[in-house]
C-alpha positions in Angstrom: 26.9 -12.9 -7.4 25.4 -14.6 -4.4 27.8 -15.5 -1.7 27.7 -17.5 1.5 29.3 -15.4 4.2 31.0 -17.5 6.8 29.8 -15.4 9.6 27.6 -15.8 12.7 27.1 -12.8 14.8 26.3 -14.8 17.9 26.1 -18.5 17.2 29.3 -19.6 15.5 27.4 -20.2 12.4 30.5 -20.5 10.3 32.2 -23.5 11.7 32.0 -25.3 8.4 32.5 -28.9 9.3 30.0 -31.1 7.3 29.1 -33.0 10.5 28.2 -30.0 12.5 24.6 -29.1 12.2 24.8 -25.4 13.2 23.0 -22.5 11.6 24.5 -20.5 8.7 23.9 -16.9 7.8 24.0 -16.2 4.1 23.7 -12.9 2.4 21.4 -12.8 -0.6 22.6 -11.3 -3.9 20.9 -7.9 -3.5 23.1 -7.0 -0.5 20.3 -5.7 1.8 19.1 -8.9 3.3 20.4 -11.7 5.6 19.2 -15.3 5.5 19.4 -17.1 8.9 19.3 -20.8 8.2 18.6 -23.8 10.4 17.2 -21.8 13.2 15.8 -24.9 14.9 19.3 -26.3 15.3 21.0 -23.1 16.3 18.7 -21.6 18.8 18.2 -24.3 21.4 17.5 -22.1 24.4 13.7 -21.6 24.0 11.0 -21.5 21.4 11.1 -17.7 21.3 11.7 -16.7 17.8 12.3 -13.0 18.7 15.3 -14.0 20.8 16.7 -16.2 18.0 16.4 -13.3 15.5 18.1 -10.8 17.8 21.0 -13.2 18.4 21.6 -13.8 14.7 21.1 -10.5 12.9 22.8 -7.2 13.5 19.8 -5.3 12.3 17.4 -7.0 14.8 17.0 -6.2 18.5 14.8 -7.7 21.2 11.9 -6.0 22.9 11.6 -7.8 26.2 8.0 -8.2 27.5 7.9 -11.6 29.1 9.7 -14.9 29.3 8.4 -15.7 25.8 6.4 -14.0 23.1 8.7 -11.1 22.8 8.8 -8.5 20.0 11.5 -7.3 17.6 13.0 -4.1 16.3 14.4 -4.1 12.8 16.7 -1.1 12.3 14.9 0.4 15.4 11.5 0.0 13.7 8.7 -2.2 15.0 5.0 -3.0 14.8 3.5 -2.0 11.4 6.7 -0.3 10.3 8.0 -3.8 9.5 6.3 -6.7 7.9 6.4 -10.3 9.2 5.2 -13.1 7.0 5.2 -16.9 7.9 5.2 -19.0 4.7 3.9 -16.0 2.8 1.1 -15.6 5.3 0.6 -12.5 7.4 -0.2 -13.0 11.1 -1.5 -9.9 12.9 -1.5 -10.1 16.7 -4.8 -9.2 18.5 -3.4 -7.5 21.5 -3.1 -3.7 21.0 -0.4 -3.8 23.7 1.8 -6.2 21.6 1.5 -9.2 24.0 1.2 -11.4 20.9 3.5 -10.0 18.1 3.6 -12.0 14.8 6.8 -13.8 15.8 5.1 -15.3 18.8 2.8 -17.4 16.7 5.6 -19.7 15.5 8.3 -21.6 17.4 11.9 -22.0 16.5 11.8 -25.8 16.2 9.4 -25.4 13.2 11.5 -22.9 11.3 13.8 -23.7 8.3 15.2 -20.3 7.7 14.5 -16.6 8.1 15.3 -13.7 5.8 15.6 -10.3 7.2 15.4 -7.4 4.7 16.4 -4.0 5.8 14.7 -1.0 4.1 11.9 -0.5 1.6 13.1 -3.1 -0.8 10.0 -5.4 -0.9 7.1 -4.8 -3.2 5.3 -8.1 -2.8 3.7 -7.3 0.6 1.6 -4.5 1.9 3.3 -2.0 4.2 7.0 -2.9 4.1 8.0 0.5 5.3 11.4 0.0 6.9 12.0 -3.8 6.9 10.7 -7.3 6.5 11.1 -10.6 8.3 10.3 -13.6 6.1 9.9 -16.8 8.1 9.9 -20.1 6.2 8.9 -23.2 8.1 10.2 -26.7 7.5 8.8 -28.5 4.4 8.0 -32.2 4.2 10.6 -34.4 2.5 10.6 -37.7 0.8 11.5 -40.8 2.7 11.2 -40.9 6.5 13.0 -38.3 8.5 12.6 -36.0 11.5 14.0 -34.9 14.8 13.2 -35.0 18.6 14.5 -32.4 21.0 14.5 -32.4 24.8 15.5 -29.1 26.4 16.0 -28.2 30.0 17.1 -24.9 31.4 17.3 -22.7 34.5 14.2 -21.4 36.2 12.2 -24.6 35.6 12.3 -24.3 31.9 11.3 -27.5 29.9 10.6 -28.1 26.3 9.8 -31.3 24.3 9.4 -31.0 20.5 9.3 -33.4 17.6 8.9 -33.2 13.8 8.3 -36.2 11.5 8.3 -36.0 7.7 7.7 -38.7 5.1 6.4 -39.5 1.6 7.5 -39.9 -2.0 7.8 -37.7 -5.0 4.0 -37.4 -5.3 2.9 -36.8 -1.7 4.8 -35.7 1.3 3.6 -34.9 4.8 5.1 -33.3 7.9 3.6 -33.2 11.4 5.2 -31.5 14.3 4.4 -30.8 17.9 6.0 -29.0 20.8 5.2 -28.4 24.5 7.0 -25.8 26.5 6.7 -24.2 30.0 8.7 -22.3 32.5 8.8 -20.7 35.9 9.5 -17.0 36.1 13.1 -16.2 35.3 15.3 -14.2 37.7 17.4 -11.2 36.8 21.0 -10.8 37.8 20.0 -9.5 41.2 17.9 -12.7 41.9 14.5 -11.0 41.4 11.8 -13.0 39.7 9.5 -11.3 37.1 6.9 -10.6 39.8 9.5 -9.4 42.3 10.8 -6.9 39.6 7.3 -5.5 39.2 6.5 -5.4 42.9 9.8 -3.6 43.8 9.7 -1.0 41.0 6.0 0.0 41.0 4.2 1.5 44.0 0.6 1.3 42.6 -0.9 -1.6 44.7 -3.3 -2.8 42.0 -0.5 -3.2 39.4 1.5 -5.6 41.6 0.9 -9.3 41.6 -1.4 -10.8 44.2 0.4 -12.7 47.0 -1.1 -15.9 45.8 0.2 -15.3 42.2 3.7 -14.1 43.0 5.2 -17.6 42.4 3.0 -18.8 39.5 4.6 -20.2 36.3 5.5 -17.7 33.6 3.8 -19.4 30.7 2.7 -22.6 29.0 2.9 -22.9 25.2 1.8 -25.7 22.9 2.1 -25.8 19.1 1.0 -28.3 16.5 1.9 -28.2 12.8 0.7 -30.0 9.7 2.1 -29.6 6.1 1.0 -31.5 3.0 2.7 -31.2 -0.4 1.2 -32.9 -3.5 2.7 -33.0 -7.0 0.0 -34.1 -9.4 2.4 -33.7 -12.4 6.1 -33.0 -12.8 5.5 -29.3 -13.3 2.9 -28.7 -10.6 2.7 -28.6 -6.9 -0.1 -28.0 -4.3 0.8 -27.0 -0.7 -1.3 -26.9 2.4 -0.2 -25.9 5.9 -1.8 -25.5 9.3 -0.2 -24.3 12.6 -2.1 -24.2 15.9 -0.6 -22.2 18.7 -2.0 -22.3 22.2 -0.4 -20.2 24.9 -1.8 -20.0 28.4 -1.2 -17.8 31.5 1.6 -15.7 30.1 2.9 -13.2 32.7 3.7 -9.7 31.4 5.1 -8.0 34.4 5.9 -4.7 32.7 2.3 -4.4 31.5 -0.7 -3.7 33.6 -2.4 -7.0 32.5 -1.4 -10.6 31.8 -2.6 -12.9 29.0 -5.0 -15.6 30.2 -4.7 -17.2 26.8 -3.4 -16.4 23.3 -4.7 -18.8 20.6 -3.8 -18.6 16.9 -4.6 -20.7 13.8 -2.6 -20.2 10.6 -3.9 -21.7 7.4 -1.9 -21.6 4.1 -2.9 -23.0 0.7 -0.7 -22.6 -2.4 -0.1 -23.9 -5.9 2.5 -23.6 -8.5 2.4 -24.5 -12.2 5.7 -24.3 -14.1 6.6 -23.9 -17.8 3.1 -22.9 -19.0 4.4 -20.9 -21.9 7.0 -18.4 -23.1 5.7 -15.8 -20.7 5.1 -18.0 -17.7 8.0 -20.0 -16.3 6.1 -20.3 -13.0 2.5 -19.2 -12.1 2.1 -19.2 -8.3 -0.9 -18.6 -6.1 -0.8 -18.3 -2.3 -3.8 -17.9 -0.1 -3.8 -17.7 3.7 -6.0 -17.0 6.7 -4.8 -16.5 10.2 -6.9 -15.9 13.3 -5.8 -14.8 16.8 -7.9 -14.8 20.0 -6.4 -13.0 22.9 -7.8 -12.6 26.5 -5.9 -10.3 28.8 -6.8 -9.6 32.4 -5.9 -8.0 35.7 -6.9 -11.3 37.3 -3.4 -12.1 38.7 -2.9 -8.6 40.1 -3.5 -7.3 43.6 -7.0 -6.1 43.2 -8.7 -4.6 46.2 -11.4 -7.3 45.9 -10.0 -10.7 44.7 -13.2 -11.2 42.7 -13.0 -7.8 41.0 -10.8 -7.7 38.0 -11.1 -6.5 34.4 -10.9 -8.6 31.2 -10.2 -7.4 27.7 -11.0 -9.8 24.8 -9.5 -9.0 21.4 -9.5 -10.9 18.2 -7.7 -10.3 14.9 -8.3 -12.1 11.6 -6.5 -11.5 8.3 -7.0 -13.3 5.0 -5.3 -12.7 1.7 -4.4 -14.1 -1.7 -1.5 -13.4 -4.0 -1.1 -14.3 -7.6 2.4 -14.0 -9.1 3.6 -14.9 -12.6 7.4 -15.3 -13.2 9.2 -15.3 -16.6 12.4 -14.3 -18.4 12.8 -11.5 -20.9 16.3 -11.5 -22.5 18.6 -11.2 -19.5 15.9 -10.1 -17.0 13.9 -12.2 -14.6 10.5 -10.6 -14.2 7.7 -11.1 -11.6 4.3 -9.4 -11.9 1.4 -10.0 -9.5 -1.8 -9.1 -7.7 -2.1 -8.9 -3.9 -5.2 -8.4 -1.8 -5.9 -8.8 1.9 -8.5 -8.0 4.5 -7.9 -7.6 8.2 -10.5 -7.3 10.9 -9.5 -6.1 14.4 -12.2 -6.1 17.1 -12.1 -5.8 20.9 -14.3 -5.4 23.9 -13.0 -4.1 27.3 -14.2 -3.6 30.9 -16.3 -6.7 31.4 -18.0 -6.7 34.8 -16.8 -9.7 36.7 -18.8 -11.1 39.6 -20.7 -7.9 40.0 -17.7 -5.7 40.1 -18.6 -2.1 39.1 -15.4 -0.3 40.0 -14.7 1.0 36.5 -15.8 4.3 35.0 -19.6 4.5 34.6 -20.7 3.5 31.1 -17.5 1.7 30.2 -18.9 -1.8 30.7 -19.0 -4.0 27.6 -18.2 -1.2 25.1 -15.9 -1.4 22.1 -12.4 -0.2 22.6 -11.2 -1.7 19.3 -14.2 -0.8 17.1 -14.6 -3.7 14.7 -12.2 -2.3 12.1 -11.7 -3.6 8.6 -8.5 -2.9 6.7 -8.9 -3.9 3.0 -6.0 -3.7 0.6 -5.8 -4.2 -3.1 -2.4 -3.9 -4.9 -0.5 -4.7 -8.1 3.2 -5.1 -8.2 6.1 -5.9 -10.6 9.8 -6.5 -10.1 12.8 -7.5 -12.2 16.4 -8.5 -11.8 18.8 -7.9 -14.7 22.5 -8.9 -15.1 24.5 -6.4 -17.1 28.2 -7.5 -17.2 29.4 -7.4 -13.6 26.4 -5.4 -12.4 23.1 -6.7 -11.2 20.1 -4.3 -11.1 17.0 -5.1 -9.1 13.9 -3.0 -9.5 10.4 -3.1 -8.1 7.2 -1.1 -8.1 3.9 -1.5 -6.2 0.6 0.4 -6.2 -1.7 0.1 -3.1 -5.3 1.1 -2.6 -6.3 0.6 1.1 -9.6 1.3 2.9 -9.8 1.4 6.7 -13.4 1.3 8.2 -14.6 1.3 11.8 -17.9 -0.6 12.0 -18.6 0.3 15.6 -17.9 3.3 17.9 -15.0 3.2 20.2 -15.2 4.5 23.8 -13.1 7.5 22.9 -14.2 8.2 19.4 -15.8 11.6 18.7 -19.1 11.9 16.9 -17.2 13.6 14.0 -14.5 10.9 13.7 -13.8 9.8 10.2 -14.8 6.1 10.3 -14.2 5.3 6.6 -10.8 6.4 5.2 -9.1 5.6 1.9 -5.3 5.6 1.4 -3.4 5.3 -1.9 0.3 4.9 -2.4 3.1 4.1 -4.9 6.2 2.3 -3.8 9.3 1.7 -5.9 12.9 0.9 -5.5 16.1 0.2 -7.4 19.2 -1.6 -6.1 22.5 -2.1 -8.0 25.2 -4.5 -7.1 28.6 -4.3 -8.8 31.3 -7.0 -8.6 34.6 -5.3 -8.4 36.3 -8.7 -8.4 35.7 -12.2 -7.2 36.0 -11.1 -3.6 34.4 -7.7 -3.4 30.9 -6.4 -4.2 29.6 -2.9 -3.7 25.9 -2.0 -3.7 23.7 1.0 -3.6 19.9 1.3 -3.5 17.2 3.9 -3.2 13.5 3.3 -2.5 10.2 4.6 -1.4 7.5 2.8 0.5 4.4 3.5 2.6 2.2 2.1 5.3 -1.2 3.0 6.5 -2.2 3.6 10.2 -3.7 0.6 12.0 -6.9 0.5 14.0 -5.2 1.3 17.3 -3.4 4.4 15.9 -6.7 5.7 14.4 -9.3 4.9 17.0 -7.8 4.0 20.4 -6.4 7.4 21.6 -7.2 8.4 25.2 -8.6 11.6 23.9 -11.1 11.9 21.0 -9.5 13.0 17.7 -11.0 15.8 15.6 -11.6 13.5 12.6 -10.1 10.1 13.5 -7.6 10.5 10.6 -3.9 9.8 10.8 -1.9 10.1 7.6 0.0 7.2 6.2 3.8 7.2 6.6 6.2 7.4 3.6 9.8 6.2 3.8 12.4 7.5 1.3 15.6 5.6 1.9 19.2 5.3 0.6 21.3 2.2 1.3 25.0 1.7 0.4 27.6 -0.9 1.4 30.2 -3.4 0.4 30.6 -7.2 0.8 34.0 -8.7 1.0 34.7 -12.5 1.1 38.4 -13.7 1.2 39.9 -17.1 1.7 40.1 -16.8 5.5 38.3 -13.6 6.3 35.4 -11.4 5.2 33.5 -8.3 6.1 30.2 -6.6 5.2 29.1 -3.1 5.9 25.7 -1.4 5.3 24.9 2.3 5.8 21.3 3.6 5.4 19.6 7.0 5.6 15.8 7.0 6.0 13.6 10.1 5.5 10.3 9.5 7.1 7.4 11.7 6.0 4.3 11.8 8.4 5.9 9.2 10.7 3.2 7.8 13.0 4.2 8.5 16.5 2.7 8.4 20.0 2.2 11.8 21.7 2.0 10.9 25.4 0.9 14.3 26.5 -2.2 14.1 24.3 -2.5 10.3 24.6 -2.9 9.9 20.8 -1.0 9.0 17.7 0.1 11.9 15.5 2.3 12.4 12.4 5.8 13.9 12.5 8.6 14.1 10.0 11.7 12.3 11.1 15.1 10.9 10.0 16.7 7.6 11.0 20.2 6.6 9.8 22.7 4.0 10.8 25.4 1.4 10.1 25.6 -2.4 10.3 29.0 -4.2 10.3 29.9 -7.8 10.4 33.2 -9.6 9.9 35.0 -12.9 10.5 38.5 -14.2 10.6 39.8 -17.8 10.5 42.9 -18.0 12.6 43.6 -21.6 11.7 41.5 -24.7 10.8 40.2 -25.0 14.4 39.8 -21.4 15.6 37.8 -18.5 14.2 36.6 -15.2 15.4 33.6 -13.1 14.3 32.1 -9.7 15.0 28.8 -8.0 14.6 27.9 -4.4 15.4 25.0 -2.0 14.6 24.3 1.6 15.4 21.3 3.8 14.7 20.3 7.4 15.4 16.8 8.9 15.0 15.6 12.5 15.2 12.3 14.3 14.7 12.5 17.3 12.4 10.5 19.2 15.1 9.5 18.3 18.6 5.8 17.4 19.1 3.4 20.1 20.2 4.0 21.1 23.8 7.3 19.1 24.0 11.0 19.8 23.5 12.7 16.5 22.9 13.5 15.8 19.3 15.0 12.3 19.9 13.0 9.4 18.4 11.9 6.6 20.7 13.1 2.9 20.2 16.5 4.0 18.7 18.9 1.3 19.9 22.4 2.5 20.7 25.6 0.9 19.6 25.5 -2.9 20.1 28.5 -5.2 19.5 28.9 -9.0 19.6 32.4 -10.6 19.5 32.8 -14.3 19.4 35.6 -16.9 19.3 34.9 -20.4 18.1 36.8 -23.6 18.5 36.0 -26.7 16.4 37.7 -30.0 16.3 36.2 -33.3 15.2 32.8 -33.7 16.9 33.4 -30.9 19.4 32.2 -27.3 19.0 32.8 -24.5 21.6 31.9 -20.9 21.4 32.6 -18.0 23.7 30.9 -14.6 23.0 30.8 -11.1 24.5 27.6 -9.1 23.9 28.0 -5.4 24.8 25.9 -2.3 24.3 26.4 1.4 24.9 24.2 3.3 27.4 21.1 5.0 26.1 22.2 8.7 26.0 19.7 9.8 23.3 16.1 8.9 24.2 12.7 10.5 24.1 12.1 11.4 27.7 9.0 13.5 26.8 7.3 10.2 25.7 8.3 7.9 28.5 11.8 6.7 27.7 14.5 6.5 30.4 18.3 6.6 30.7 19.6 3.0 30.4 23.0 1.8 31.4 25.2 0.0 29.0 26.1 -3.6 29.6 28.5 -6.4 28.7 27.7 -10.1 29.2 29.7 -13.3 28.5 28.0 -16.4 27.1 29.3 -19.9 26.3 28.0 -22.9 24.4 29.4 -26.4 23.8 28.0 -28.9 21.2 29.1 -32.5 21.0 28.1 -34.6 18.1 27.8 -38.1 19.7 26.9 -39.8 16.4 25.5 -39.0 13.0 22.0 -38.8 14.5 22.6 -37.7 18.0 24.1 -34.5 19.5 24.1 -32.7 22.8 24.4 -29.0 23.6 25.3 -27.3 26.9 25.3 -23.6 27.4 25.5 -20.8 29.9 24.3 -17.2 29.2 25.2 -14.2 31.3 28.0 -16.2 33.0 28.7 -13.4 35.5 25.1 -12.9 36.4 24.8 -9.3 35.3 21.7 -7.2 35.9 20.8 -5.3 32.8 17.9 -4.4 30.4 17.7 -4.1 26.7 14.2 -2.6 26.2 13.2 1.0 26.9 9.9 2.4 28.0 8.3 4.3 25.1 4.7 5.0 26.1 3.1 3.7 22.9 2.8 0.6 25.0 0.8 0.7 28.2 3.4 -0.2 30.8 3.2 -0.6 34.6 4.0 2.4 36.6 2.4 5.8 37.3 3.9 8.7 39.2 6.7 6.5 40.4 8.0 6.0 36.9 7.6 3.2 34.3 8.9 -0.3 35.0 12.0 -1.4 33.1 12.1 -5.2 32.8 15.5 -6.7 33.3 16.9 -9.6 31.2 17.6 -13.0 32.5 20.4 -13.6 35.0 22.8 -16.5 34.7 21.0 -19.1 32.6 22.2 -22.7 32.1 20.7 -25.0 29.6 21.1 -28.4 28.0 19.6 -29.9 24.8 19.5 -33.4 23.5 18.6 -33.9 19.9 18.0 -37.0 17.9 17.7 -36.8 14.1 16.6 -39.6 11.7 
């Protein structure tokens, strides 16, 4: 029942010439997920994976924070409401202000494909409340092969990356490296990132210092190693390591910048096949990821240039998963055990060069109180084919403990520092093939996620007991998937009932629980006009409401609910030439949570163009221009769950890039 949908929302993914090495989007057989393939070839603009995702999936939107290391929304859900895994490993950013989201610890040139799952239809990973992003990096291959990319763009952008892979059937190795840096980008009005901040915010100490106004926006270096060994025909051992080093990243819409953001991701896995009648494949995956993040007001206009505040935060997560796969009659069954431990620890308000300008007693005290989150779970899932109907089911039981080992600066003496959560998640999804061209699907599921350390212990006011309830999502998804000879369409509708949704109450400066609803629709379609010209469309819309306004407030709109967004593209392909024009448009934000910091935002429409020329089998060139008419616009609102720049004069809204021209040279061997 699996189909490859000839569709690309933004990147002309479905120009199907064998010689053209562009990305493809395929829809997996359960109907609720998209697989974005060949990301490294498709998204040539930068190494920012969040931007690549938002360009290629109707259910993903960008949260702009900087020139790189941006965050994503999946169906208007972010942070712990969605799960991001890289080669089956979880990566948890250290910064409580989301300067280093999980997608920032991998770069596009290392990615093979990405699967985006909407809804509570994953039972293999802890906390898949409303969606999942599964990132798979490139695997080593036999023989000798690889690629070298040189990318130049506006605003001083430069990137050099290379991957080399080789080996035989027994041992294969891949090594990769990339280096990337950029000046500050300008918006459509010609303002750099620093100029946007300095013109929008009146608080002197939040602005950039005169000596830092023209500094670079970031430097990013990544190195990768993968080793695959096949001791026997039915066994495989896998090792992976990724080192990410990012320095001097400017976050103009925040009150601090990142001095450095360093991460190390280790993965170790093994698979043994055909052990017996009840084990077609036994798989074990272990991982460990560490993130060290130093943020500071060092580059801001402090009253004393030697007086600034640092905040050092570190996050570490390690886990192991054991999964056994086998067939029973017409069903494919997976059962497994999953366990993980995350530690999140941070110290704020270091005294620098004798500076004592912070509140008395705040120096060198925990603001992230050395919190351990330990999870143990068991899961099972199956897929059964009954005639023209495929039925997928899953169930998971979680036992989670969250414990604060130290006392945070705002934690009351009565705070509950050792909290247990238990939950049962389950789902069922049916897909029926009406004919060779049309599938319909419907699913229902329940999932849960526990509050993280920030939500429990970092409120500006001390909580009565430090306890925030876990969120439960009960969701229904329905849709259809049509694939014709020269056209196709896919539509998904969802309705999400959120019990005890974890939400930031800006009046009380703490996280609370509120019942809420989110519903929406995602549409994609394509049409081949002839052998050379095709058109495609992608659109998504969501609406979110609290059942009741928060205490002391009146606004029932949910924050982060992205309005209608549409992408329409026309593609021309002939021989070695590939040209794409696309219009990206979004409606204005007319429903937003003003009580908790969001603002009215104008709609926008921007025109982009990209041309790819395949010089030879091994060499191609790409030239592109985004925002051709140099529009000034923003895509991210200002919900106060993040600490953003601005006080009585309002919260800063960071604009997108103005006209951006780029070129890429790629050699493959």
